[in-house]
SEVO-510296 format. One record per atom (N, C-alpha, C): residue number from 1; residue in one letter; x, y, z. Coordinates in Angstrom, 3 decimals. Last residue first. Layout:
BEGIN
nr: NUM rest: A c1: X c2: Y c3: Z .
...
//
This chain:
BEGIN
nr: 117 rest: S c1: 1.327 c2: -21.476 c3: 4.531 .
nr: 117 rest: S c1: 0.334 c2: -22.502 c3: 4.823 .
nr: 117 rest: S c1: 0.610 c2: -23.142 c3: 6.185 .
nr: 116 rest: S c1: 1.688 c2: -17.935 c3: 4.282 .
nr: 116 rest: S c1: 2.229 c2: -19.247 c3: 4.620 .
nr: 116 rest: S c1: 1.091 c2: -20.215 c3: 4.867 .
nr: 115 rest: V c1: 2.547 c2: -14.723 c3: 4.246 .
nr: 115 rest: V c1: 1.802 c2: -15.694 c3: 3.449 .
nr: 115 rest: V c1: 2.442 c2: -17.063 c3: 3.655 .
nr: 114 rest: T c1: 2.208 c2: -11.871 c3: 6.149 .
nr: 114 rest: T c1: 2.893 c2: -13.150 c3: 6.034 .
nr: 114 rest: T c1: 1.996 c2: -14.121 c3: 5.291 .
nr: 113 rest: V c1: 2.712 c2: -8.516 c3: 6.585 .
nr: 113 rest: V c1: 1.904 c2: -9.495 c3: 5.850 .
nr: 113 rest: V c1: 2.748 c2: -10.757 c3: 5.692 .
nr: 112 rest: Q c1: 2.819 c2: -5.899 c3: 8.894 .
nr: 112 rest: Q c1: 3.383 c2: -7.171 c3: 8.457 .
nr: 112 rest: Q c1: 2.324 c2: -8.005 c3: 7.738 .
nr: 111 rest: T c1: 2.978 c2: -2.481 c3: 8.137 .
nr: 111 rest: T c1: 2.185 c2: -3.577 c3: 8.687 .
nr: 111 rest: T c1: 2.679 c2: -4.892 c3: 8.077 .
nr: 110 rest: G c1: 4.210 c2: 0.848 c3: 8.810 .
nr: 110 rest: G c1: 4.304 c2: -0.485 c3: 8.210 .
nr: 110 rest: G c1: 3.413 c2: -1.491 c3: 8.912 .
nr: 109 rest: Q c1: 3.989 c2: 3.459 c3: 9.435 .
nr: 109 rest: Q c1: 4.887 c2: 2.656 c3: 10.270 .
nr: 109 rest: Q c1: 5.057 c2: 1.235 c3: 9.736 .
nr: 108 rest: G c1: 4.060 c2: 5.511 c3: 6.441 .
nr: 108 rest: G c1: 3.450 c2: 4.950 c3: 7.618 .
nr: 108 rest: G c1: 4.449 c2: 4.077 c3: 8.353 .
nr: 107 rest: W c1: 5.808 c2: 8.373 c3: 5.106 .
nr: 107 rest: W c1: 5.622 c2: 6.938 c3: 5.305 .
nr: 107 rest: W c1: 4.791 c2: 6.636 c3: 6.538 .
nr: 106 rest: S c1: 6.116 c2: 10.600 c3: 2.327 .
nr: 106 rest: S c1: 5.904 c2: 10.389 c3: 3.757 .
nr: 106 rest: S c1: 5.477 c2: 8.944 c3: 3.923 .
nr: 105 rest: N c1: 8.421 c2: 11.429 c3: -0.257 .
nr: 105 rest: N c1: 7.397 c2: 10.552 c3: 0.297 .
nr: 105 rest: N c1: 7.321 c2: 10.679 c3: 1.812 .
nr: 104 rest: V c1: 9.083 c2: 13.912 c3: -2.589 .
nr: 104 rest: V c1: 9.291 c2: 13.464 c3: -1.211 .
nr: 104 rest: V c1: 8.112 c2: 12.626 c3: -0.747 .
nr: 103 rest: S c1: 8.795 c2: 15.246 c3: -4.897 .
nr: 103 rest: S c1: 9.503 c2: 13.965 c3: -4.979 .
nr: 103 rest: S c1: 9.676 c2: 13.323 c3: -3.610 .
nr: 102 rest: S c1: 5.805 c2: 16.896 c3: -6.048 .
nr: 102 rest: S c1: 6.898 c2: 16.716 c3: -5.100 .
nr: 102 rest: S c1: 7.550 c2: 15.359 c3: -5.338 .
nr: 101 rest: M c1: 3.575 c2: 17.007 c3: -7.607 .
nr: 101 rest: M c1: 4.710 c2: 17.848 c3: -8.014 .
nr: 101 rest: M c1: 5.875 c2: 17.787 c3: -7.019 .
nr: 100 rest: I c1: 1.490 c2: 16.073 c3: -4.927 .
nr: 100 rest: I c1: 1.604 c2: 16.280 c3: -6.380 .
nr: 100 rest: I c1: 2.709 c2: 17.299 c3: -6.649 .
nr: 99 rest: R c1: 3.001 c2: 14.462 c3: -2.194 .
nr: 99 rest: R c1: 2.254 c2: 15.601 c3: -2.705 .
nr: 99 rest: R c1: 2.504 c2: 15.736 c3: -4.207 .
nr: 98 rest: R c1: 2.668 c2: 11.185 c3: -1.336 .
nr: 98 rest: R c1: 3.563 c2: 12.131 c3: -2.013 .
nr: 98 rest: R c1: 2.714 c2: 13.243 c3: -2.619 .
nr: 97 rest: A c1: 2.673 c2: 8.645 c3: 0.983 .
nr: 97 rest: A c1: 1.936 c2: 9.802 c3: 0.475 .
nr: 97 rest: A c1: 2.941 c2: 10.778 c3: -0.119 .
nr: 96 rest: S c1: 2.460 c2: 5.099 c3: 1.552 .
nr: 96 rest: S c1: 3.211 c2: 6.315 c3: 1.258 .
nr: 96 rest: S c1: 2.275 c2: 7.403 c3: 0.747 .
nr: 95 rest: C c1: 2.529 c2: 2.248 c3: 3.648 .
nr: 95 rest: C c1: 1.746 c2: 3.242 c3: 2.941 .
nr: 95 rest: C c1: 2.629 c2: 4.475 c3: 2.699 .
nr: 94 rest: Y c1: 4.190 c2: -0.837 c3: 3.509 .
nr: 94 rest: Y c1: 4.203 c2: 0.557 c3: 3.932 .
nr: 94 rest: Y c1: 3.310 c2: 1.400 c3: 3.026 .
nr: 93 rest: Y c1: 4.489 c2: -4.084 c3: 4.718 .
nr: 93 rest: Y c1: 3.866 c2: -3.218 c3: 3.725 .
nr: 93 rest: Y c1: 3.729 c2: -1.810 c3: 4.298 .
nr: 92 rest: V c1: 6.892 c2: -6.503 c3: 5.025 .
nr: 92 rest: V c1: 6.249 c2: -5.384 c3: 5.706 .
nr: 92 rest: V c1: 5.750 c2: -4.427 c3: 4.641 .
nr: 91 rest: A c1: 6.096 c2: -9.709 c3: 3.533 .
nr: 91 rest: A c1: 6.886 c2: -8.484 c3: 3.672 .
nr: 91 rest: A c1: 6.189 c2: -7.560 c3: 4.663 .
nr: 90 rest: T c1: 5.238 c2: -12.144 c3: 1.224 .
nr: 90 rest: T c1: 5.543 c2: -11.887 c3: 2.628 .
nr: 90 rest: T c1: 6.506 c2: -10.707 c3: 2.753 .
nr: 89 rest: D c1: 5.033 c2: -12.842 c3: -1.355 .
nr: 89 rest: D c1: 4.408 c2: -11.567 c3: -0.987 .
nr: 89 rest: D c1: 4.652 c2: -11.221 c3: 0.481 .
nr: 88 rest: E c1: 6.027 c2: -15.374 c3: -1.593 .
nr: 88 rest: E c1: 6.956 c2: -14.267 c3: -1.846 .
nr: 88 rest: E c1: 6.330 c2: -12.891 c3: -1.626 .
nr: 87 rest: P c1: 3.751 c2: -16.959 c3: -1.282 .
nr: 87 rest: P c1: 4.699 c2: -16.824 c3: -0.162 .
nr: 87 rest: P c1: 5.671 c2: -15.654 c3: -0.354 .
nr: 86 rest: K c1: 0.956 c2: -15.164 c3: -2.676 .
nr: 86 rest: K c1: 2.072 c2: -16.083 c3: -2.822 .
nr: 86 rest: K c1: 3.003 c2: -15.915 c3: -1.613 .
nr: 85 rest: L c1: -2.578 c2: -14.691 c3: -3.197 .
nr: 85 rest: L c1: -1.330 c2: -14.459 c3: -2.465 .
nr: 85 rest: L c1: -0.318 c2: -15.573 c3: -2.703 .
nr: 84 rest: S c1: -4.881 c2: -13.885 c3: -4.601 .
nr: 84 rest: S c1: -3.958 c2: -14.905 c3: -5.139 .
nr: 84 rest: S c1: -2.578 c2: -14.767 c3: -4.503 .
nr: 83 rest: D c1: -4.998 c2: -10.396 c3: -3.627 .
nr: 83 rest: D c1: -5.594 c2: -11.690 c3: -3.957 .
nr: 83 rest: D c1: -4.540 c2: -12.626 c3: -4.527 .
nr: 82 rest: M c1: -5.254 c2: -7.625 c3: -1.726 .
nr: 82 rest: M c1: -4.256 c2: -8.590 c3: -2.205 .
nr: 82 rest: M c1: -4.917 c2: -9.944 c3: -2.394 .
nr: 81 rest: Q c1: -5.981 c2: -4.300 c3: -1.829 .
nr: 81 rest: Q c1: -6.586 c2: -5.625 c3: -1.824 .
nr: 81 rest: Q c1: -5.610 c2: -6.598 c3: -2.466 .
nr: 80 rest: L c1: -5.250 c2: -1.586 c3: -0.122 .
nr: 80 rest: L c1: -4.573 c2: -2.522 c3: -1.011 .
nr: 80 rest: L c1: -5.224 c2: -3.878 c3: -0.813 .
nr: 79 rest: Y c1: -6.465 c2: 1.791 c3: 0.162 .
nr: 79 rest: Y c1: -6.556 c2: 0.355 c3: 0.410 .
nr: 79 rest: Y c1: -5.652 c2: -0.403 c3: -0.556 .
nr: 78 rest: V c1: -6.583 c2: 4.877 c3: 1.843 .
nr: 78 rest: V c1: -6.146 c2: 4.115 c3: 0.682 .
nr: 78 rest: V c1: -6.097 c2: 2.643 c3: 1.086 .
nr: 77 rest: T c1: -8.534 c2: 7.603 c3: 3.010 .
nr: 77 rest: T c1: -8.066 c2: 6.226 c3: 3.165 .
nr: 77 rest: T c1: -7.677 c2: 5.629 c3: 1.827 .
nr: 76 rest: N c1: -10.206 c2: 9.781 c3: 3.529 .
nr: 76 rest: N c1: -8.741 c2: 9.913 c3: 3.614 .
nr: 76 rest: N c1: -8.061 c2: 8.560 c3: 3.762 .
nr: 75 rest: K c1: -12.840 c2: 9.571 c3: 3.004 .
nr: 75 rest: K c1: -12.383 c2: 8.967 c3: 4.257 .
nr: 75 rest: K c1: -10.879 c2: 9.094 c3: 4.458 .
nr: 74 rest: A c1: -13.102 c2: 10.725 c3: 0.552 .
nr: 74 rest: A c1: -13.969 c2: 11.229 c3: 1.629 .
nr: 74 rest: A c1: -13.522 c2: 10.719 c3: 2.997 .
nr: 73 rest: N c1: -11.457 c2: 9.230 c3: -1.066 .
nr: 73 rest: N c1: -11.039 c2: 10.578 c3: -0.713 .
nr: 73 rest: N c1: -11.876 c2: 11.171 c3: 0.418 .
nr: 72 rest: D c1: -10.447 c2: 6.188 c3: -1.010 .
nr: 72 rest: D c1: -11.701 c2: 6.849 c3: -0.696 .
nr: 72 rest: D c1: -11.328 c2: 8.246 c3: -0.202 .
nr: 71 rest: R c1: -8.760 c2: 4.107 c3: -3.393 .
nr: 71 rest: R c1: -8.774 c2: 5.159 c3: -2.385 .
nr: 71 rest: R c1: -10.177 c2: 5.702 c3: -2.211 .
nr: 70 rest: S c1: -6.888 c2: 1.125 c3: -4.196 .
nr: 70 rest: S c1: -8.047 c2: 2.012 c3: -4.338 .
nr: 70 rest: S c1: -7.975 c2: 3.072 c3: -3.236 .
nr: 69 rest: I c1: -5.175 c2: -1.472 c3: -5.847 .
nr: 69 rest: I c1: -5.114 c2: -0.301 c3: -4.982 .
nr: 69 rest: I c1: -6.339 c2: 0.560 c3: -5.249 .
nr: 68 rest: T c1: -4.982 c2: -4.891 c3: -5.966 .
nr: 68 rest: T c1: -5.761 c2: -3.738 c3: -6.407 .
nr: 68 rest: T c1: -5.637 c2: -2.620 c3: -5.382 .
nr: 67 rest: F c1: -3.134 c2: -7.717 c3: -7.203 .
nr: 67 rest: F c1: -3.380 c2: -6.694 c3: -6.180 .
nr: 67 rest: F c1: -4.162 c2: -5.540 c3: -6.794 .
nr: 66 rest: R c1: -3.082 c2: -9.232 c3: -9.541 .
nr: 66 rest: R c1: -3.403 c2: -9.889 c3: -8.264 .
nr: 66 rest: R c1: -3.775 c2: -8.877 c3: -7.179 .
nr: 65 rest: G c1: -2.434 c2: -7.678 c3: -11.696 .
nr: 65 rest: G c1: -3.446 c2: -8.715 c3: -11.890 .
nr: 65 rest: G c1: -3.844 c2: -9.426 c3: -10.621 .
nr: 64 rest: K c1: 0.831 c2: -7.191 c3: -10.530 .
nr: 64 rest: K c1: -0.186 c2: -6.822 c3: -11.516 .
nr: 64 rest: K c1: -1.142 c2: -7.980 c3: -11.745 .
nr: 63 rest: V c1: 2.941 c2: -7.796 c3: -8.943 .
nr: 63 rest: V c1: 1.615 c2: -7.855 c3: -8.323 .
nr: 63 rest: V c1: 0.489 c2: -7.559 c3: -9.304 .
nr: 62 rest: A c1: 5.244 c2: -7.577 c3: -10.438 .
nr: 62 rest: A c1: 5.128 c2: -8.704 c3: -9.509 .
nr: 62 rest: A c1: 3.727 c2: -8.864 c3: -8.935 .
nr: 61 rest: D c1: 5.128 c2: -5.169 c3: -11.815 .
nr: 61 rest: D c1: 4.834 c2: -6.405 c3: -12.542 .
nr: 61 rest: D c1: 4.575 c2: -7.574 c3: -11.589 .
nr: 60 rest: A c1: 3.448 c2: -2.642 c3: -9.936 .
nr: 60 rest: A c1: 4.654 c2: -3.377 c3: -10.271 .
nr: 60 rest: A c1: 4.260 c2: -4.692 c3: -10.947 .
nr: 59 rest: Y c1: 0.978 c2: -0.401 c3: -11.244 .
nr: 59 rest: Y c1: 1.368 c2: -1.568 c3: -10.460 .
nr: 59 rest: Y c1: 2.732 c2: -2.084 c3: -10.903 .
nr: 58 rest: N c1: -1.122 c2: 2.448 c3: -10.993 .
nr: 58 rest: N c1: 0.044 c2: 1.795 c3: -11.586 .
nr: 58 rest: N c1: 0.490 c2: 0.692 c3: -10.653 .
nr: 57 rest: T c1: -4.153 c2: 4.299 c3: -11.653 .
nr: 57 rest: T c1: -3.347 c2: 3.353 c3: -10.900 .
nr: 57 rest: T c1: -2.158 c2: 2.841 c3: -11.710 .
nr: 56 rest: T c1: -6.143 c2: 7.125 c3: -11.121 .
nr: 56 rest: T c1: -5.234 c2: 6.436 c3: -12.041 .
nr: 56 rest: T c1: -4.272 c2: 5.565 c3: -11.240 .
nr: 55 rest: G c1: -7.712 c2: 8.607 c3: -9.373 .
nr: 55 rest: G c1: -7.934 c2: 7.165 c3: -9.479 .
nr: 55 rest: G c1: -7.078 c2: 6.432 c3: -10.490 .
nr: 54 rest: G c1: -7.227 c2: 11.208 c3: -8.836 .
nr: 54 rest: G c1: -8.307 c2: 10.923 c3: -9.774 .
nr: 54 rest: G c1: -8.552 c2: 9.447 c3: -10.000 .
nr: 53 rest: S c1: -5.037 c2: 11.084 c3: -7.266 .
nr: 53 rest: S c1: -6.275 c2: 11.552 c3: -6.650 .
nr: 53 rest: S c1: -7.472 c2: 11.279 c3: -7.550 .
nr: 52 rest: S c1: -3.443 c2: 7.936 c3: -8.161 .
nr: 52 rest: S c1: -3.563 c2: 9.390 c3: -8.145 .
nr: 52 rest: S c1: -4.878 c2: 9.793 c3: -7.491 .
nr: 51 rest: I c1: -1.702 c2: 5.304 c3: -6.723 .
nr: 51 rest: I c1: -2.989 c2: 5.771 c3: -7.206 .
nr: 51 rest: I c1: -3.035 c2: 7.285 c3: -7.078 .
nr: 50 rest: T c1: 0.598 c2: 2.528 c3: -7.023 .
nr: 50 rest: T c1: 0.271 c2: 3.924 c3: -6.737 .
nr: 50 rest: T c1: -1.106 c2: 4.250 c3: -7.292 .
nr: 49 rest: A c1: 2.447 c2: -0.308 c3: -5.875 .
nr: 49 rest: A c1: 1.256 c2: 0.271 c3: -6.480 .
nr: 49 rest: A c1: 1.129 c2: 1.738 c3: -6.093 .
nr: 48 rest: I c1: 5.033 c2: -1.051 c3: -5.101 .
nr: 48 rest: I c1: 4.173 c2: -2.048 c3: -5.722 .
nr: 48 rest: I c1: 2.920 c2: -1.453 c3: -6.345 .
nr: 47 rest: L c1: 8.426 c2: -0.371 c3: -4.634 .
nr: 47 rest: L c1: 7.124 c2: 0.190 c3: -4.936 .
nr: 47 rest: L c1: 6.260 c2: -0.874 c3: -5.597 .
nr: 46 rest: E c1: 10.431 c2: -1.824 c3: -2.081 .
nr: 46 rest: E c1: 10.020 c2: -1.737 c3: -3.477 .
nr: 46 rest: E c1: 8.607 c2: -1.172 c3: -3.590 .
nr: 45 rest: R c1: 13.318 c2: -1.720 c3: -0.119 .
nr: 45 rest: R c1: 11.894 c2: -1.395 c3: -0.194 .
nr: 45 rest: R c1: 11.525 c2: -1.206 c3: -1.666 .
nr: 44 rest: Q c1: 15.630 c2: -4.435 c3: -0.592 .
nr: 44 rest: Q c1: 15.280 c2: -3.017 c3: -0.595 .
nr: 44 rest: Q c1: 13.764 c2: -2.848 c3: -0.626 .
nr: 43 rest: K c1: 16.111 c2: -7.215 c3: 1.692 .
nr: 43 rest: K c1: 15.825 c2: -6.619 c3: 0.382 .
nr: 43 rest: K c1: 15.506 c2: -5.136 c3: 0.522 .
nr: 42 rest: G c1: 16.347 c2: -8.305 c3: 4.173 .
nr: 42 rest: G c1: 17.510 c2: -8.359 c3: 3.295 .
nr: 42 rest: G c1: 17.301 c2: -7.759 c3: 1.919 .
nr: 41 rest: P c1: 12.925 c2: -9.021 c3: 4.424 .
nr: 41 rest: P c1: 14.242 c2: -9.036 c3: 5.076 .
nr: 41 rest: P c1: 15.372 c2: -9.171 c3: 4.059 .
nr: 40 rest: S c1: 11.014 c2: -6.861 c3: 2.240 .
nr: 40 rest: S c1: 11.290 c2: -8.169 c3: 2.814 .
nr: 40 rest: S c1: 12.666 c2: -8.125 c3: 3.464 .
nr: 39 rest: Q c1: 8.721 c2: -4.306 c3: 1.902 .
nr: 39 rest: Q c1: 10.126 c2: -4.621 c3: 2.144 .
nr: 39 rest: Q c1: 10.232 c2: -5.960 c3: 2.850 .
nr: 38 rest: R c1: 6.627 c2: -2.335 c3: -0.238 .
nr: 38 rest: R c1: 6.874 c2: -3.451 c3: 0.664 .
nr: 38 rest: R c1: 8.366 c2: -3.706 c3: 0.785 .
nr: 37 rest: Y c1: 4.274 c2: 0.338 c3: -0.697 .
nr: 37 rest: Y c1: 5.573 c2: -0.267 c3: -0.880 .
nr: 37 rest: Y c1: 5.640 c2: -1.499 c3: 0.016 .
nr: 36 rest: W c1: 1.660 c2: 2.126 c3: -2.128 .
nr: 36 rest: W c1: 2.043 c2: 1.034 c3: -1.236 .
nr: 36 rest: W c1: 3.408 c2: 0.507 c3: -1.675 .
nr: 35 rest: G c1: 0.480 c2: 5.558 c3: -2.269 .
nr: 35 rest: G c1: 1.120 c2: 4.348 c3: -2.766 .
nr: 35 rest: G c1: 1.330 c2: 3.315 c3: -1.674 .
nr: 34 rest: M c1: -1.051 c2: 8.515 c3: -3.560 .
nr: 34 rest: M c1: -0.886 c2: 7.515 c3: -2.506 .
nr: 34 rest: M c1: -0.289 c2: 6.240 c3: -3.097 .
nr: 33 rest: I c1: -0.612 c2: 11.848 c3: -4.146 .
nr: 33 rest: I c1: -0.538 c2: 10.537 c3: -4.774 .
nr: 33 rest: I c1: -0.239 c2: 9.535 c3: -3.657 .
nr: 32 rest: Y c1: -2.614 c2: 14.492 c3: -2.879 .
nr: 32 rest: Y c1: -1.530 c2: 13.536 c3: -2.718 .
nr: 32 rest: Y c1: -1.726 c2: 12.288 c3: -3.583 .
nr: 31 rest: N c1: -4.751 c2: 16.117 c3: -2.682 .
nr: 31 rest: N c1: -3.547 c2: 16.703 c3: -3.271 .
nr: 31 rest: N c1: -2.375 c2: 15.726 c3: -3.301 .
nr: 30 rest: S c1: -6.704 c2: 14.843 c3: -1.260 .
nr: 30 rest: S c1: -6.842 c2: 14.852 c3: -2.717 .
nr: 30 rest: S c1: -5.644 c2: 15.482 c3: -3.419 .
nr: 29 rest: F c1: -6.019 c2: 15.354 c3: 1.421 .
nr: 29 rest: F c1: -5.791 c2: 14.025 c3: 0.840 .
nr: 29 rest: F c1: -5.812 c2: 14.055 c3: -0.688 .
nr: 28 rest: I c1: -4.282 c2: 17.567 c3: 2.884 .
nr: 28 rest: I c1: -5.438 c2: 17.601 c3: 1.990 .
nr: 28 rest: I c1: -5.284 c2: 16.388 c3: 1.090 .
nr: 27 rest: I c1: -3.216 c2: 16.251 c3: 6.102 .
nr: 27 rest: I c1: -3.005 c2: 16.654 c3: 4.716 .
nr: 27 rest: I c1: -4.345 c2: 16.871 c3: 4.024 .
nr: 26 rest: G c1: -3.673 c2: 15.160 c3: 8.555 .
nr: 26 rest: G c1: -2.736 c2: 16.270 c3: 8.483 .
nr: 26 rest: G c1: -2.466 c2: 16.772 c3: 7.076 .
nr: 25 rest: S c1: -3.836 c2: 11.629 c3: 7.785 .
nr: 25 rest: S c1: -4.304 c2: 12.843 c3: 8.467 .
nr: 25 rest: S c1: -3.240 c2: 13.918 c3: 8.335 .
nr: 24 rest: A c1: -4.913 c2: 8.566 c3: 6.327 .
nr: 24 rest: A c1: -4.024 c2: 9.730 c3: 6.328 .
nr: 24 rest: A c1: -4.661 c2: 10.877 c3: 7.097 .
nr: 23 rest: V c1: -4.967 c2: 5.132 c3: 6.760 .
nr: 23 rest: V c1: -5.688 c2: 6.378 c3: 6.963 .
nr: 23 rest: V c1: -4.691 c2: 7.521 c3: 7.092 .
nr: 22 rest: C c1: -4.894 c2: 2.250 c3: 4.951 .
nr: 22 rest: C c1: -4.046 c2: 3.324 c3: 5.464 .
nr: 22 rest: C c1: -4.886 c2: 4.593 c3: 5.549 .
nr: 21 rest: S c1: -5.160 c2: -1.345 c3: 4.902 .
nr: 21 rest: S c1: -5.721 c2: -0.005 c3: 4.776 .
nr: 21 rest: S c1: -4.748 c2: 1.008 c3: 5.367 .
nr: 20 rest: V c1: -5.073 c2: -4.504 c3: 3.253 .
nr: 20 rest: V c1: -4.481 c2: -3.532 c3: 4.165 .
nr: 20 rest: V c1: -5.058 c2: -2.155 c3: 3.854 .
nr: 19 rest: R c1: -6.424 c2: -7.721 c3: 2.971 .
nr: 19 rest: R c1: -6.531 c2: -6.301 c3: 2.636 .
nr: 19 rest: R c1: -5.847 c2: -5.477 c3: 3.707 .
nr: 18 rest: L c1: -5.949 c2: -10.907 c3: 1.384 .
nr: 18 rest: L c1: -5.852 c2: -10.014 c3: 2.535 .
nr: 18 rest: L c1: -6.062 c2: -8.590 c3: 2.046 .
nr: 17 rest: S c1: -6.569 c2: -14.245 c3: 0.253 .
nr: 17 rest: S c1: -6.674 c2: -12.798 c3: 0.117 .
nr: 17 rest: S c1: -6.483 c2: -12.112 c3: 1.465 .
nr: 16 rest: G c1: -4.873 c2: -17.198 c3: -1.115 .
nr: 16 rest: G c1: -5.897 c2: -16.471 c3: -0.386 .
nr: 16 rest: G c1: -5.831 c2: -14.967 c3: -0.603 .
nr: 15 rest: G c1: -2.720 c2: -18.398 c3: -2.213 .
nr: 15 rest: G c1: -3.958 c2: -18.415 c3: -2.978 .
nr: 15 rest: G c1: -5.084 c2: -17.645 c3: -2.335 .
nr: 14 rest: P c1: -1.441 c2: -19.184 c3: 0.956 .
nr: 14 rest: P c1: -1.197 c2: -19.125 c3: -0.491 .
nr: 14 rest: P c1: -2.509 c2: -19.292 c3: -1.251 .
nr: 13 rest: Q c1: -3.054 c2: -17.303 c3: 3.577 .
nr: 13 rest: Q c1: -2.655 c2: -18.570 c3: 2.970 .
nr: 13 rest: Q c1: -2.330 c2: -18.378 c3: 1.499 .
nr: 12 rest: G c1: -1.873 c2: -14.790 c3: 5.856 .
nr: 12 rest: G c1: -2.727 c2: -15.266 c3: 4.783 .
nr: 12 rest: G c1: -2.184 c2: -16.553 c3: 4.204 .
nr: 11 rest: L c1: -1.716 c2: -12.829 c3: 8.736 .
nr: 11 rest: L c1: -1.349 c2: -14.102 c3: 8.115 .
nr: 11 rest: L c1: -2.371 c2: -14.481 c3: 7.055 .
nr: 10 rest: G c1: -1.502 c2: -9.278 c3: 8.364 .
nr: 10 rest: G c1: -1.529 c2: -10.477 c3: 9.197 .
nr: 10 rest: G c1: -1.115 c2: -11.696 c3: 8.405 .
nr: 9 rest: G c1: -3.636 c2: -6.637 c3: 7.187 .
nr: 9 rest: G c1: -2.501 c2: -7.538 c3: 7.018 .
nr: 9 rest: G c1: -2.639 c2: -8.750 c3: 7.912 .
nr: 8 rest: G c1: -4.660 c2: -3.809 c3: 9.139 .
nr: 8 rest: G c1: -4.927 c2: -4.986 c3: 8.329 .
nr: 8 rest: G c1: -3.676 c2: -5.834 c3: 8.190 .
nr: 7 rest: S c1: -3.335 c2: -0.473 c3: 8.738 .
nr: 7 rest: S c1: -3.986 c2: -1.535 c3: 9.501 .
nr: 7 rest: S c1: -4.296 c2: -2.683 c3: 8.545 .
nr: 6 rest: E c1: -1.332 c2: 2.505 c3: 9.039 .
nr: 6 rest: E c1: -1.763 c2: 1.304 c3: 8.351 .
nr: 6 rest: E c1: -2.475 c2: 0.351 c3: 9.304 .
nr: 5 rest: V c1: -1.431 c2: 5.867 c3: 9.005 .
nr: 5 rest: V c1: -1.586 c2: 4.745 c3: 9.919 .
nr: 5 rest: V c1: -2.156 c2: 3.555 c3: 9.153 .
nr: 4 rest: L c1: 0.337 c2: 8.789 c3: 8.647 .
nr: 4 rest: L c1: -0.221 c2: 7.659 c3: 7.919 .
nr: 4 rest: L c1: -0.260 c2: 6.467 c3: 8.854 .
nr: 3 rest: Q c1: 0.472 c2: 12.250 c3: 8.729 .
nr: 3 rest: Q c1: 0.434 c2: 11.022 c3: 9.527 .
nr: 3 rest: Q c1: -0.282 c2: 9.948 c3: 8.730 .
nr: 2 rest: V c1: 2.226 c2: 15.168 c3: 8.055 .
nr: 2 rest: V c1: 1.544 c2: 14.009 c3: 7.496 .
nr: 2 rest: V c1: 1.613 c2: 12.856 c3: 8.487 .
nr: 1 rest: Q c1: 1.690 c2: 18.309 c3: 9.267 .
nr: 1 rest: Q c1: 2.452 c2: 17.088 c3: 9.490 .
nr: 1 rest: Q c1: 1.628 c2: 15.899 c3: 8.992 .
//
């Protein structure tokens, strides 16, 4: 049973930085592609970044150059460093885990990120 627990987030200022983390359990972490999604009120959940077990990353255009996804396979943890924050980054951020060769995502409970002055 995959368990994903997010932490971090909170309130950030425009132009500032925040980091969210996600610890995975119940899986062989290196067999999973990890990702971060976000969802704002009234909008669909959107994919913003993924990272393979080998460290290959992909980003949505909205966050490219500002956000950095990374993982520590020894700690079963994936991170999202968010820099140059904008008010439109305000959302609930969800960690995802998808086994290699699978199309099914497992989800964390989400963590709120609010960007406001």
